[in-house]
Legacy VTK file of the C-alpha trace (Angstrom):
# vtk DataFile Version 3.0
C-alpha trace
ASCII
DATASET POLYDATA
POINTS 129 float
-19.517 9.278 0.769
-20.926 8.746 4.249
-24.449 9.103 2.863
-23.799 6.522 0.141
-21.642 4.266 2.378
-18.953 4.037 -0.294
-15.289 5.033 -0.759
-15.858 7.035 -3.944
-18.634 9.499 -4.747
-21.034 8.457 -7.498
-22.305 11.722 -9.009
-24.930 9.972 -11.115
-26.422 8.475 -7.969
-26.302 11.851 -6.237
-28.249 13.421 -9.104
-30.759 10.570 -9.193
-31.274 10.618 -5.426
-31.561 14.408 -5.306
-34.129 14.511 -8.096
-35.905 11.613 -6.349
-36.097 13.755 -3.186
-34.178 11.345 -0.942
-34.415 13.076 2.460
-30.873 12.164 3.584
-29.248 13.702 0.509
-31.642 16.632 0.366
-30.677 17.560 3.944
-26.958 17.440 3.094
-27.345 19.608 -0.008
-29.704 22.043 1.748
-27.045 22.602 4.399
-24.381 22.981 1.688
-26.518 25.601 -0.120
-27.152 27.505 3.119
-23.476 27.783 4.083
-22.293 28.474 0.535
-24.888 31.256 0.372
-23.503 32.729 3.601
-19.930 32.614 2.275
-20.881 34.189 -1.062
-22.927 36.837 0.727
-19.979 37.661 2.986
-17.671 37.883 -0.046
-20.095 40.172 -1.824
-20.542 42.381 1.223
-16.850 42.551 2.165
-15.169 42.945 -1.214
-18.013 44.358 -3.382
-16.844 42.504 -6.515
-18.375 43.115 -9.933
-19.352 39.435 -10.047
-18.712 36.156 -8.250
-17.975 33.105 -10.385
-18.806 29.814 -8.730
-16.926 26.841 -10.092
-18.251 23.623 -8.556
-19.047 20.374 -10.363
-21.908 19.616 -7.949
-23.600 22.910 -8.853
-23.088 22.240 -12.540
-24.634 18.801 -12.044
-27.516 20.131 -9.905
-28.372 23.713 -10.923
-31.342 23.491 -8.554
-28.892 23.676 -5.650
-27.435 26.873 -7.130
-30.968 28.289 -7.112
-31.117 27.548 -3.375
-27.769 29.297 -2.888
-29.135 32.375 -4.675
-32.230 32.339 -2.467
-30.071 32.270 0.665
-27.956 35.172 -0.622
-31.103 37.148 -1.493
-32.334 36.823 2.104
-29.140 38.371 3.510
-28.915 42.066 4.338
-26.229 43.103 1.887
-25.891 46.588 0.436
-24.555 45.554 -2.942
-25.088 41.984 -4.035
-22.706 40.882 -6.748
-24.199 38.860 -9.593
-23.531 35.138 -9.201
-22.143 33.430 -12.273
-22.065 29.669 -12.570
-19.089 28.347 -14.507
-19.992 25.748 -17.091
-16.543 24.140 -17.233
-15.875 23.159 -13.646
-13.614 20.246 -14.554
-11.340 22.240 -16.891
-11.341 25.733 -15.317
-8.256 25.312 -13.119
-6.312 23.612 -15.883
-7.222 26.309 -18.414
-6.308 29.118 -16.000
-2.996 27.468 -15.173
-2.183 26.933 -18.850
-2.958 30.578 -19.556
-0.673 31.767 -16.747
2.200 29.548 -17.919
1.842 30.635 -21.562
1.733 34.313 -20.574
4.839 33.983 -18.412
6.872 31.774 -20.760
6.181 33.887 -23.857
6.186 37.290 -22.159
2.623 38.001 -23.226
1.551 40.004 -20.181
-0.383 42.527 -22.303
-2.183 39.919 -24.416
-5.432 38.232 -23.477
-5.638 34.600 -24.523
-9.010 33.044 -25.266
-9.412 29.304 -24.934
-12.214 27.744 -26.967
-14.538 25.408 -25.148
-16.704 22.750 -26.784
-19.712 24.146 -24.956
-21.526 27.093 -26.457
-21.481 29.156 -23.255
-18.729 29.189 -20.673
-20.568 31.347 -18.170
-24.239 31.666 -17.486
-25.264 34.962 -15.910
-27.774 34.552 -13.148
-29.718 37.212 -11.323
-28.391 37.827 -7.844
LINES 1 130
129 0 1 2 3 4 5 6 7 8 9 10 11 12 13 14 15 16 17 18 19 20 21 22 23 24 25 26 27 28 29 30 31 32 33 34 35 36 37 38 39 40 41 42 43 44 45 46 47 48 49 50 51 52 53 54 55 56 57 58 59 60 61 62 63 64 65 66 67 68 69 70 71 72 73 74 75 76 77 78 79 80 81 82 83 84 85 86 87 88 89 90 91 92 93 94 95 96 97 98 99 100 101 102 103 104 105 106 107 108 109 110 111 112 113 114 115 116 117 118 119 120 121 122 123 124 125 126 127 128
């Protein structure tokens, strides 16, 4: 918002400016990718998960930034790097997870796995770590 000098973020402008290589925005997103890479690397190193799912609308909008995040993680000295998965439903993921938890609890379906259909063909995209 400070970059655009507005009260509300315009994601279409962010995408246009990023793809147009506006130096102000590129610097902001480069810093974001660097620190997100450090956090994901620390998570991978500390907890050794089977995978890390990243759910961020900005990364869905600009997959090029996710590539930068992966590059930063690859440069870190980590014994076991977890694969990074980019969620394709950033806007609905929290709502879907919450709905699933409520349905499981209300109906006593703790042993049943619910699958929510999404209009998109793939919910997760596996990416090399």
